[in-house]
N, C-alpha and C positions, 0 to 999 in steps of 0.2 A: 716272386711277383704273385699277386692275387688277381685271378681272372674271374670275372662275373659273366656267365653265359645265360642268356634268356632264350629258352627253347621249349615251346609248348609240346612238341611231338617227341621229346626226349624219351628214350627207352634204355633201361639198364640191361646188362647181359642176362639178368634173370627174368627178363620180360620179352615177349614177342615184338618184333619190329627191328628197324635199323639201329644198331648200337655204335655207330661211328663215334659219337661224341663221348659216350662212356669210356670207350677204349682209349680215345685221345686224352680224355681227362685223367685217366689212370696213369697214362704215360707221362703226362705233365707233372702229376703229383710225385711219381717215381723220380723225376728229375729235380725235385725239390721245390716245386711251385704249389700254390694253393688254388683250388678251383671251387667256386660256388655256382651251382646250376639251379635256376628257377624253372620248374617244369610243371606241366599239368598233371593233376591226379586222374585224368581220363585218358585211357589209351587211344592214341590216334588211329591205331590199326583196328581195334575191336569196338571202340566207343564205350567201353566199360571202365568202371573204377579200377584203378591199378595202384598197387603199392607193394614193395618187396622189402627184404631185410638188408638192402644195400643203401638205405637212405643216408647213412653217415659212415664214412670211412676216414682213416687218418689223412688229413689234407684235402678231402673231398666232401662237400656238403651238398645234398640235393634238397631243395625246398619246394614243396608242392603248393601251387598257387591256385586259388579258386578258378574253376572253369565251368561254364554252363554245360551240363552233361549231355544234352541231346545232339551229339555231334553228327550222327548219321541219319537223322530224320529227313532232312532236306538241305538244300543250299542255304536257305534262310537261317535255319537252326545252326548250321555250320558257321555262318557269318557271325551270329550271336555268340557262339562259342569262342571264335577268334577274338572278338571285341572284348568279351568278358575277361579273357586271359590277358589281353593287352593292358587293361586297366589294373587288374589285381597284381600282375607281375611288376607293374611300375611301382606300386606302393611297397611291395616286398623287396624289390631291388634297391629302392632308396634306403632301406633299413640296413643293407649290407655295408659294413664299414671297411675302410682302408682298401679300396679297390684300385688296381693299377690300370685296368683296361676293361671295357665293356664290349662283349661279343654278342652280336645279334645274328640270327640265322633265318633263312627263308626257304621253304614255306613253313607256316603261314607268314606272309610278308608283314602283317600288322605288328607282330612282335618286334620287327626290325625298328619300327618307330619308337617303341618303348625303350629298346636298347639305346637308340640315338639320344632320346630325351634324358635318360639316366646319365649317359656319358656327358651330355651337355651340362647338366646340373652339377655333376660331380667334377667337371672340368678334367675329364679323362679321355684318352683316345677311344674312338669308336671303330670297331672292326666289324665288317658285315660279310656274312658268308652266304653264297648263293648255291643251294643244293637242287634247285628246280626253277625253271624260268617262269615264275608266277608274276603276272597273270597270264602270260602267253599260252601256257599249257592249258589253263582253265578255259580260256577263250576257245582254243583249238578243239577241245573235246565237247564244247557246248555247255559246260557247267556255269560259266560266267557269261551272261547274255545282256544284262541291263547296261545300256550305253553310259548312263551316269556312273555306275559302279566301275565300268571299264576305264573311263576317263580318270576317275579318282584313283584307281589302282595303278594305272600307268604313271600318274603324277607322283604317287608315293614311291613307286619303284625308282624313278629317276632321282627323286629327292634323296633317297637312301644311298644310291650309287654316288651321287655328287658329294654327299656329306660324310661318307665313310673315308677315313684316312687310308685304309686298305680294304680291298674287296677280295675275298677268297672264293674261288670257284672249284667245284669238285669234278669238272669235266672240261677238257680242252675245247669242247664244242660251245661252251658258254663265254669264252674269253672275248671274242669279237662283239657278241651281243651286249655284254655289260659295258664294254669300252665305248661303244657308239652311243650309249645312253648315259654317259657322264662319269663312269668310274675312272678315277685318276691312276690308281696303283692297283693292278690286278695280279694276284698270285694264284697259281694252280696247285692245289693239294688234292689230287684225285681220290675218289673212293678207292678203298683197298681192303685188306684183310690181314688178320693175324693167322698165319698158316697153322700155328700150334693149336688153335681152337678147334681144328677140324680133323685132328688125328683121333680116329675112333676104331681101333682094331676090334673086329668081331661084333661091333655094336649094331652093324647093319642087319645081321641075322636076328638079333634080339628084337629090333624094331619091327622087322618083317613078321616075326612070330607073334609078337604082342598085338599086331594090327591085322592079322589074317592075310598077309601079303606073300606068303611063301609060294614057291613054284610059279611065280609070275615074272614077266619082263616088265620092270617098273619104269615108267616115264613120270618123273616127279617135278612138280612145280611147287615152290615154296615162296610165299609172299602175300602181298595184298590182293584182295579180290574186289577191285574197284573198276570204275569206268575206263580208266586208262589201260588196264591190263589185258583187255581183249580176250578174256578167257572163254567167251562164246565160241571162238574159233577152235579152242581145245575140245569143247563139247561136240562140235561138228566133225572134228578129226576123229574123236572116239567113235562117233556114229559110222564113219567110213571104215573103221577097223574093228567093228564089233564082231565080225566073224573070226578074228584072230583072238581066240578066247584066252590065250596065254599072255596077251599084252594088257597091262592095267595102267590107266592114268591115275595118278595120286596127286591131289591138290591139297596142300597143307597151308592153312592160313585163314584169314577172315577179311571182311570188308563189306561195304554197302551192297555190292552186287551178288554176294554169296547166296542169299535166298533165291534170287532169280536164276542163278546157275543151277542150283539144286532142282528147282522146278523144271527147267528145261531138260535136264538129264532124265528126270522122271517121265516127262512127256515123251521122250524118245525111247524110253524103256531100256536105257543103257545099263549094262551090268559090268562094263569094263572101265568105269570111272568111280573113284572113291574120294570123298571129301573128308578131310581130317582137320581138327581144330589147330589153331596156331600153337607153337611151342616156343619157349624162351630161347634166346640165342645160345645160351649155355648148353642146350640140349640139341641144337641143330646138327651137330656133327653126326650123331647116330641116325638122324632122319636122312641126311644126305648119303650116308654110308649105305643105306638100304636101296638107293637108286641104281638103275642101270644106265640111265641118261637123264640129265636135268634140263628143264625147259625154262627159257627166258623169253617173254613176249610182251609187246606193247602194240597199241593201235598203229595202223599205217599212216601216221601223220608226219609231215615234214619236220616239225619242231622236235619230234622224238629222236631224230637223227643226231641230236646234240648231246644225248644223255649217257651217263655211265651208271647203269643200274647196279646197286649193291650186290644183288643176288648172283650176278655173273662172277664176281670175284670170290664169293663164298663157294660157288660150284667148282671153280678152278682150284681153290684151296683144298677142297674135298677130293680132288683128283678124279672128278667125274667129267665125262664128255658132255658137251653142251649142244643142245638144239636151240639155235638162236633165231627168233622171229622178230628181230629188231634190226633196222638198217643204221648206217652212219658210223659214228666214232667207236661204238662198242663192237661193231662188226669188224672194224680194223684191228682191234685188240684180239678178238677170237681168231681171226685169220692169221695174224702175225704169230700168235702163240701156237697155231695149229691144233687147237683144242676142241674143235667141234665143227658142226655144219650150220651155215647161215642160210636161211630161206627168206623169201620176201614176206614181210608181215601181212597178216590177213588172209593167207592162203592155206586152207585146211588140207587140200590135196597134196600140196608140197610138204606140209608137215607130216602127213601120213606116210609119204614116200620116204622121208628122212627117218622116221621111227622104224620103218621096216629095214632100212639100210643098217641102222645101228644094231638091230636085233640079229641081222644076218652076218654082221662083221664084228663079232665081239673082241677079237684081238686088236683090230684097228681102233675100235672105240676105247679100249684100255690104253693104247698108246697115246690117244688124244688126251685122255684124262691125266696121264703122267706128264705130258707136255704142258698142259695147263698149270699143273702144280709147280713145275719148275719155273715157268714164266712168271707166275704171280708172286712167287716167293722172292724173286729178284726185283721185279718192276713195280709191284704194288703192295709191298710189305708195310703193314700198319705201323710197325715200330719206327721205320724210316720216315714215314709220312707224319707221324706224331712229332718227331724231332723237327721236321720242317715247320710245323705249326708253332712250336716253341720258338724257333728262330724268328719267324714272322712277328710274333707277339713281342719278343724281346726288342727287336729293331723298332717296332712301332712305339714302344714305351721310351726307348732311348732317344728317339728322334722327335718326340712330342714337344 
């Protein structure tokens, strides 16, 4: 079967960002299917032009479609970016021949309409995937405020749920939400990880040496530096622990809020926090191997209790203990696995206390890391999850 995926924020494993779809696409190709992905040439994480040497592989084609480049300037510019990709990806998608299913994914939700329209015109089944409850998350963090845009976004959201033959969600926390808004057939394919990607013997020492991180207890955050990620709490936590000179917070990644975070750290005169640029997923194993504990954090909002952040599964695959400042379904995973400490989000004092506990209990922390690896390998293995996607798409085509 030939699968057409419309995905503005797509990142390959040789680029920074979430690589769920590249990994799934490769598994689908390995199983004998053909995948064409229409993606943006602008990195959703960094806002910069992006292209690598993996644009074509046997059975897998990645087509870059024009996108207005000023993604991180403001919400208005981001909206223009979304709409520009929505239009350009439609024309490129219509040129792709002999498609069996059209797969749309959100966010951004606008590309979902493009995928629906292509599927409609080609008379093929429409598969819609929900990776983020947009626009609810955008409303909750105050990014989306205009009443007219909110109404239009909610209308589009319900339209896509109602018109998708199947809706895939990547977190169990999303199932009831999409069902009550019109989704007829909902399938859970959770975020996960390929454990083999995070085997990096001795590479942690190399990364530490190359970045001047030797002789420190490393608390590492890897991912987006955006409004949702609440990294200002990490700055405050570092301030509380600045007398513990052997503890170093390392933030790897990029995003709209990174300049503000750098400025705040400088204003506090903090020497115990380091900002490093994003790295491709293919190099993330050596980054995580350098950590003593890995941090996952989101703003203390009710809606974020529904999410399964990718980075938590990466941390588990790297066999690192997790300091989790997120409540809800992902906390249940960490507690069931016994792979870390969960604290209330938004609490820098609680975070500082947890960091000190990890530092003072290295053997217990190591056991947590091992428990996380064992758990994720069985329960959130990307190879198994990719096979589930293949089964869903096959059934979708056969029953069309």
